C-alpha positions as CSV (number, residue, x, y, z in Angstrom):
1,X,2.7,63.9,11.9
2,X,5.8,62.4,12.5
3,X,8.7,64.0,14.7
4,X,12.1,63.9,16.4
5,X,13.1,65.3,19.8
6,X,16.3,67.1,20.0
7,X,17.7,66.4,23.5
8,X,20.8,68.1,25.0
9,X,23.6,66.6,27.1
10,X,23.2,69.7,29.5
11,X,21.5,73.2,29.6
12,X,23.7,75.5,27.4
13,X,24.7,72.8,24.8
14,X,23.2,74.9,22.1
15,X,19.5,73.0,21.9
16,X,17.8,76.2,20.6
17,X,20.5,76.9,17.8
18,X,20.5,73.3,16.9
19,X,16.7,73.3,16.8
20,X,16.6,76.4,14.4
21,X,19.4,74.8,12.2
22,X,17.4,71.4,11.9
23,X,14.2,73.4,11.1
24,X,15.9,75.4,8.4
25,X,17.5,72.3,6.9
26,X,14.1,70.5,6.7
27,X,12.5,73.8,5.2
28,X,15.2,73.9,2.7
29,X,14.4,70.1,1.7
30,X,10.8,70.9,1.2
31,X,9.5,69.7,4.6
32,X,6.9,71.8,6.3
33,X,8.0,71.8,9.8
34,X,5.8,72.0,13.1
35,X,8.2,73.3,16.1
36,X,7.5,72.3,19.5
37,X,9.2,72.6,22.9
38,X,9.5,70.3,25.7
39,X,8.7,72.1,29.1
40,X,7.0,75.4,30.2
41,X,9.3,77.8,28.3
42,X,7.8,80.7,26.3
43,X,11.2,82.2,25.0
44,X,12.5,79.3,22.8
45,X,9.1,78.9,21.1
46,X,9.3,82.6,20.1
47,X,12.5,81.7,18.2
48,X,10.9,78.5,16.7
49,X,7.9,80.7,15.2
50,X,10.1,83.3,13.6
51,X,11.8,80.5,11.4
52,X,8.8,78.1,10.9
53,X,6.3,80.8,10.6
54,X,3.8,79.1,12.7
55,X,3.3,78.8,16.6
56,X,5.6,76.3,18.4
57,X,3.6,73.7,20.5
58,X,4.3,73.5,24.4
59,X,4.9,69.9,25.6
60,X,4.9,69.5,29.2
61,X,3.9,66.4,31.2
62,X,3.7,68.0,34.5
63,X,1.1,70.7,33.3
64,X,-0.8,68.6,30.8
65,X,-0.1,65.0,31.5
66,X,0.9,62.7,28.8
67,X,-2.5,62.5,27.2
68,X,-2.5,66.3,27.0
69,X,0.9,66.3,25.6
70,X,-0.1,63.9,22.8
71,X,-3.2,66.0,22.2
72,X,-1.1,69.4,21.9
73,X,1.2,67.6,19.8
74,X,-1.6,66.5,17.3
75,X,-2.9,70.1,17.2
76,X,0.1,71.1,15.1
77,X,0.1,70.8,11.4
78,X,2.9,70.2,8.9
79,X,4.8,67.3,7.7
80,X,7.2,66.8,10.6
81,X,7.6,68.1,14.1
82,X,10.9,69.0,15.7
83,X,10.9,69.1,19.6
84,X,13.5,71.2,21.4
85,X,14.3,69.5,24.5
86,X,14.6,71.5,27.9
87,X,17.9,71.3,30.2
88,X,19.8,68.0,29.8
89,X,17.9,64.9,28.5
90,X,17.1,63.3,31.8
91,X,17.0,66.5,33.9
92,X,14.0,67.4,35.7
93,X,11.9,65.5,38.2
94,X,8.3,66.8,36.9
95,X,8.5,67.1,33.0
96,X,12.1,66.1,31.6
97,X,12.7,65.7,27.8
98,X,13.0,62.2,28.2
99,X,9.5,62.2,29.8
100,X,8.1,64.0,26.8
101,X,9.9,61.9,24.3
102,X,8.5,58.7,26.2
103,X,5.0,60.1,26.3
104,X,5.0,60.9,22.4
105,X,7.1,57.7,21.5
106,X,9.6,59.8,19.6
107,X,13.3,59.0,18.8
108,X,15.9,61.4,20.5
109,X,18.6,63.1,18.7
110,X,21.1,64.0,21.1
111,X,22.8,67.4,20.8
112,X,26.5,66.8,22.0
113,X,29.0,69.8,22.4
114,X,31.9,68.5,20.1
115,X,34.0,71.6,20.5
116,X,36.9,69.7,22.0
117,X,36.5,66.2,21.4
118,X,36.0,63.3,19.0
119,X,36.0,59.9,20.6
120,X,34.6,61.5,23.7
121,X,31.6,62.6,21.9
122,X,30.7,59.1,21.0
123,X,31.3,58.0,24.4
124,X,28.9,60.7,25.8
125,X,26.2,59.7,23.4
126,X,26.6,55.9,24.0
127,X,26.2,56.6,27.7
128,X,23.2,58.6,27.3
129,X,21.7,56.0,25.2
130,X,22.4,53.3,27.6
131,X,21.3,55.4,30.7
132,X,17.6,55.2,29.4
133,X,17.6,51.8,31.1
134,X,19.0,52.8,34.4
135,X,16.4,55.8,34.5
136,X,13.5,53.4,33.8
137,X,12.6,55.5,30.8
138,X,11.3,53.9,27.6
139,X,13.2,56.2,24.9
140,X,15.5,55.6,21.9
141,X,18.6,57.7,21.5
142,X,18.7,57.3,18.1
143,X,22.0,59.3,17.3
144,X,23.7,62.7,17.6
145,X,24.1,65.9,15.9
146,X,27.5,67.5,16.8
147,X,27.3,70.9,18.0
148,X,30.2,73.3,17.3
149,X,32.1,70.6,15.2
150,X,34.5,71.5,12.3
151,X,34.7,69.5,9.2
152,X,37.3,67.4,8.0
153,X,39.3,65.3,10.4
154,X,37.2,66.6,13.4
155,X,33.9,65.4,11.8
156,X,35.4,62.2,10.5
157,X,36.8,61.2,14.0
158,X,33.4,61.8,15.6
159,X,31.7,59.7,12.9
160,X,34.0,57.0,13.0
161,X,33.8,56.4,16.8
162,X,29.9,56.3,16.8
163,X,28.8,52.8,17.4
164,X,26.4,51.2,14.7
165,X,23.2,51.8,16.7
166,X,23.8,55.5,16.9
167,X,23.2,57.5,13.7
168,X,25.3,60.6,12.7
169,X,22.7,63.3,11.8
170,X,25.1,65.9,11.0
171,X,27.1,68.8,12.5
172,X,26.6,72.4,13.3
173,X,29.9,74.4,12.6
174,X,31.0,77.0,15.2
175,X,29.7,80.4,13.8
176,X,29.5,83.8,15.7
177,X,26.4,84.7,14.1
178,X,24.5,81.9,15.3
179,X,24.7,83.1,19.1
180,X,21.4,84.5,20.8
181,X,22.0,87.1,23.4
182,X,20.3,86.4,26.8
183,X,18.9,88.3,29.8
184,X,17.0,87.5,33.0
185,X,14.4,84.7,32.3
186,X,16.5,83.4,29.4
187,X,17.4,84.2,25.9
188,X,15.8,87.4,24.0
189,X,12.8,86.7,22.4
190,X,12.7,85.7,18.9
191,X,11.3,89.0,17.5
192,X,14.1,90.8,19.2
193,X,17.1,88.6,18.2
194,X,16.1,86.7,15.0
195,X,19.1,84.7,14.1
196,X,20.2,85.5,10.3
197,X,18.6,83.1,7.8
198,X,21.9,83.1,5.8
199,X,23.8,81.9,9.0
200,X,21.1,79.1,9.6
201,X,21.0,78.0,6.0
202,X,24.9,77.7,6.0
203,X,24.7,75.6,9.1
204,X,21.8,73.6,7.7
205,X,23.9,72.1,4.7
206,X,25.6,70.0,7.3
207,X,22.3,68.4,8.5
208,X,21.4,64.9,7.3
209,X,17.7,65.8,6.5
210,X,17.2,62.2,5.0
211,X,18.5,60.6,8.1
212,X,16.2,62.8,10.3
213,X,13.1,61.9,7.9
214,X,13.9,58.2,8.1
215,X,14.1,58.2,12.0
216,X,11.1,60.2,12.6
217,X,8.0,58.6,14.0
218,X,4.3,59.4,14.7
219,X,3.1,59.4,18.2
220,X,0.3,57.5,19.6
221,X,-3.1,59.1,19.7
222,X,-4.6,60.5,22.9
223,X,-8.3,60.5,23.9
224,X,-10.1,63.7,22.9
225,X,-11.5,66.2,25.1
226,X,-14.5,68.4,24.2
227,X,-14.2,72.0,23.2
228,X,-15.6,74.5,25.8
229,X,-19.2,75.3,25.1
230,X,-19.5,78.1,22.7
231,X,-20.7,81.4,24.2
232,X,-21.1,85.1,23.4
233,X,-18.4,86.0,25.6
234,X,-15.3,88.0,24.4
235,X,-11.8,88.0,26.2
236,X,-9.6,91.2,26.0
237,X,-6.1,89.7,25.5
238,X,-3.0,91.9,26.2
239,X,-0.4,91.2,23.5
240,X,2.8,93.3,23.3
241,X,6.3,93.1,24.5
242,X,5.4,93.3,28.1
243,X,2.8,90.6,27.9
244,X,4.3,88.1,25.5
245,X,4.1,85.0,27.2
246,X,1.4,83.1,25.9
247,X,1.0,79.4,25.0
248,X,-0.6,78.6,21.4
249,X,-2.9,76.5,23.1
250,X,-4.3,78.9,25.7
251,X,-5.4,81.2,22.8
252,X,-6.7,78.3,21.0
253,X,-8.8,77.4,23.9
254,X,-10.1,81.1,24.4
255,X,-11.0,81.3,20.8
256,X,-12.9,77.8,20.8
257,X,-15.3,79.2,23.3
258,X,-16.0,82.9,22.2
259,X,-14.0,85.9,20.8
260,X,-10.5,87.0,21.6
261,X,-9.6,90.7,21.0
262,X,-6.3,91.8,21.5
263,X,-4.6,95.1,22.9
264,X,-1.2,96.6,23.8
265,X,-1.1,98.4,27.0
266,X,2.4,99.4,26.3
267,X,1.2,101.5,23.1
268,X,-1.9,102.7,25.4
269,X,-4.6,100.9,23.4
270,X,-8.0,101.1,24.8
271,X,-9.3,97.9,26.6
272,X,-11.8,96.2,24.0
273,X,-15.3,95.9,25.3
274,X,-15.2,92.3,26.5
275,X,-16.5,90.4,29.4
276,X,-13.2,89.4,30.7
277,X,-9.6,90.4,30.6
278,X,-6.4,88.2,30.5
279,X,-3.0,89.7,31.2
280,X,-0.4,87.0,30.5
281,X,3.3,87.1,31.6
282,X,6.2,89.0,30.0
283,X,8.4,91.8,30.7
284,X,6.4,94.7,32.5
285,X,9.4,95.7,34.0
286,X,11.1,96.5,31.0
287,X,8.2,98.8,29.9
288,X,7.1,100.1,33.4
289,X,7.6,103.9,32.4
290,X,5.3,103.4,29.2
291,X,2.7,101.6,31.2
292,X,2.6,104.2,33.8
293,X,2.2,106.8,31.1
294,X,-0.7,105.2,29.3
295,X,-4.2,105.3,30.1
296,X,-4.7,101.5,29.5
297,X,-3.7,100.6,33.2
298,X,-6.4,103.0,34.4
299,X,-9.0,101.6,32.3
300,X,-8.3,97.9,33.4
301,X,-8.8,99.3,37.0
302,X,-11.9,100.8,36.3
303,X,-13.2,97.6,34.7
304,X,-12.1,95.5,37.5
305,X,-13.7,97.8,40.2
306,X,-16.7,97.3,38.1
307,X,-16.6,93.5,38.5
308,X,-15.1,92.4,35.0
309,X,-13.4,89.1,35.7
310,X,-9.5,89.9,35.1
311,X,-6.7,87.4,35.1
312,X,-3.1,88.0,35.3
313,X,-0.2,85.5,35.2
314,X,3.5,86.8,36.6
315,X,3.8,89.8,34.5
316,X,0.1,90.4,34.5
317,X,0.1,90.1,38.3
318,X,2.9,92.6,38.4
319,X,1.0,95.0,35.9
320,X,-2.1,94.7,38.2
321,X,-0.3,95.5,41.5
322,X,0.1,99.1,43.2
323,X,3.7,99.6,42.1
324,X,6.6,98.1,40.2
325,X,10.0,98.8,41.4
326,X,13.1,98.1,39.0
327,X,16.3,96.8,39.9
328,X,17.7,100.4,39.5
329,X,15.4,101.6,42.2
330,X,12.8,103.4,40.2
331,X,9.2,103.0,41.2
332,X,6.2,103.1,38.5
333,X,2.5,103.2,39.4
334,X,0.6,100.1,38.0
335,X,-2.9,99.5,37.6
336,X,-3.5,99.3,41.5
337,X,-6.3,96.4,41.3
338,X,-4.4,94.2,43.5
339,X,-3.1,95.1,47.0
340,X,0.7,94.7,46.5
341,X,4.0,96.2,45.8
342,X,6.3,94.3,43.5
343,X,10.3,94.8,43.6
344,X,12.5,93.4,40.8
345,X,15.7,91.7,42.1
346,X,19.0,90.5,40.3
347,X,18.3,87.0,41.2
348,X,15.5,84.7,40.2
349,X,13.2,84.0,43.4
350,X,11.5,81.1,42.0
351,X,12.0,78.5,39.0
352,X,10.0,75.2,39.5
353,X,6.9,73.3,38.3
354,X,4.2,74.1,40.9
355,X,0.8,72.7,42.1
356,X,-1.9,74.9,43.5
357,X,-4.8,73.8,45.8
358,X,-7.8,76.3,45.7
359,X,-8.8,77.4,49.3
360,X,-11.7,79.1,47.9
361,X,-13.8,79.3,44.7
362,X,-11.7,81.5,42.4
363,X,-11.4,82.7,38.9
364,X,-9.6,79.6,37.6
365,X,-10.6,76.9,40.2
366,X,-13.2,75.8,42.4
367,X,-12.6,75.4,46.2
368,X,-10.5,72.0,46.6
369,X,-9.3,71.8,42.9
370,X,-5.7,71.5,41.9
371,X,-4.0,73.4,39.3
372,X,-0.6,72.6,38.0
373,X,1.7,75.0,36.5
374,X,5.2,76.7,36.4
375,X,6.5,79.7,38.1
376,X,9.8,81.6,37.1
377,X,10.0,85.1,38.4
378,X,12.9,87.7,39.4
379,X,10.6,89.8,41.6
380,X,9.4,89.8,45.1
381,X,5.8,91.2,46.5
382,X,5.1,93.0,49.6
383,X,1.1,92.5,50.3
384,X,-1.1,94.6,52.1
385,X,-2.0,93.5,55.5
386,X,-5.7,92.7,54.3
387,X,-4.5,90.9,51.1
388,X,-6.4,87.5,50.2
389,X,-4.7,84.6,48.7
390,X,-6.7,81.9,47.2
391,X,-4.3,79.1,46.7
392,X,-2.1,76.9,49.0
393,X,1.1,75.6,47.2
394,X,1.5,71.8,47.5
395,X,4.7,72.2,45.3
396,X,6.2,75.8,44.7
397,X,6.7,79.1,46.1
398,X,3.8,81.3,45.1
399,X,3.5,84.9,46.2
400,X,4.0,84.6,49.9
401,X,4.5,82.0,52.7
402,X,3.7,78.9,50.3
403,X,0.5,80.6,48.8
404,X,-0.4,82.2,45.4
405,X,-3.4,83.8,43.8
406,X,-3.8,87.4,45.0
407,X,-7.5,88.3,44.6
408,X,-9.5,91.4,44.8
409,X,-13.0,92.3,43.0
410,X,-13.3,89.6,40.5
411,X,-9.7,89.8,39.8
412,X,-7.0,87.3,40.2
413,X,-3.3,87.3,39.8
414,X,-0.9,84.5,40.3
415,X,3.0,83.9,39.7
416,X,2.0,80.6,38.4
417,X,1.5,80.1,34.8
418,X,-1.2,77.4,33.7
419,X,-1.7,75.3,30.6
420,X,-5.1,74.9,29.2
421,X,-5.0,71.3,30.0
422,X,-5.0,72.1,33.6
423,X,-8.7,73.2,33.3
424,X,-7.9,76.8,34.5
425,X,-9.0,78.5,31.4
426,X,-12.1,76.5,31.3
427,X,-12.9,77.6,34.8
428,X,-12.0,81.3,33.8
429,X,-14.4,81.0,30.7
430,X,-17.1,79.9,33.3
431,X,-16.8,82.7,35.4
432,X,-16.7,85.2,32.5
433,X,-20.0,83.8,31.3
434,X,-21.5,84.2,34.5
435,X,-21.1,87.8,34.7
């Protein structure tokens, strides 16, 4: 599957909108598009899926390694992949867009804000192209898409200023209906704020899909890794607006080993009869009243006390704690499995790629093993005096004092989100199979 990477000059340049417009343009041209996202984000991929109709692939060099990035890319399907970058092209010491493009040997199409420039747009693109050598990164900046560019003289001036070795792939006109609202953690999720198809289609008319198809390349292959052994185990997976942060590869890894049954704690669904429970991240703070009122968290507590392995990531950690206090000062009872109280804040408390070292055998790692992941949260945690933390942080903040992984019974809660390429979910499945 050939592909291109859409890299930005900076955060906020409109990469997500550009990606959705490009995907729409290719679909209109009869191309079956596989969306992907550089970096550990959950929100932008939800917008990709709403447009492309299939899960977006998460491509992160820190969490998965170059071979893991290639494997995850290869698990996609379709005629062509469109990979949305993260931040600016070269930004990020752990997994920049440039690192992902290099791992995949895909050309970069640079998204440049052209609202107030013509020749300066070309100068910016040329600088980004030439900076690859300065950064020691083996990538090709193939050309640009001019974001917020008008037609006529404006477009002509940008196109004429580009040197011959930078292709003009089109423009995205300024349109008010192509703005995605945001909140803490980023944009609204795709299912909450889907951009209008007619607006995307109108903008897509200005994209040169023929040039994109000519520029696209196919990545090198990576060594295969075996699927986890098939078992009779079943994983109960929380899936609703409070628990919406799930990598496609994670669900695939769980389903490769056994059965996955989903349930909605917000709706008060009963917990499926399964050997393990996984609560991914999301926005439990937005649905704290519904979670407190439902019987689902009580049922999770009963299962946890009985010894069922339960893994909660970030939002899952919050739901497994004793109480959750919102920024308005309202406190809600949660599952009460983990000895902690959570308080939401107005400002983010951690945002980085992280690395964990297990101090003991736990649900996602054996003692001494390392796990790489990502953390991004707007909450603080007050631990009970007898709380036990399973991981030391060689990079990142964690729950408290440079440690993560709050444990109780056979339950583990982390602020860290992990990718299946880290090995964490294989260990989780092993623990579930031991029960």
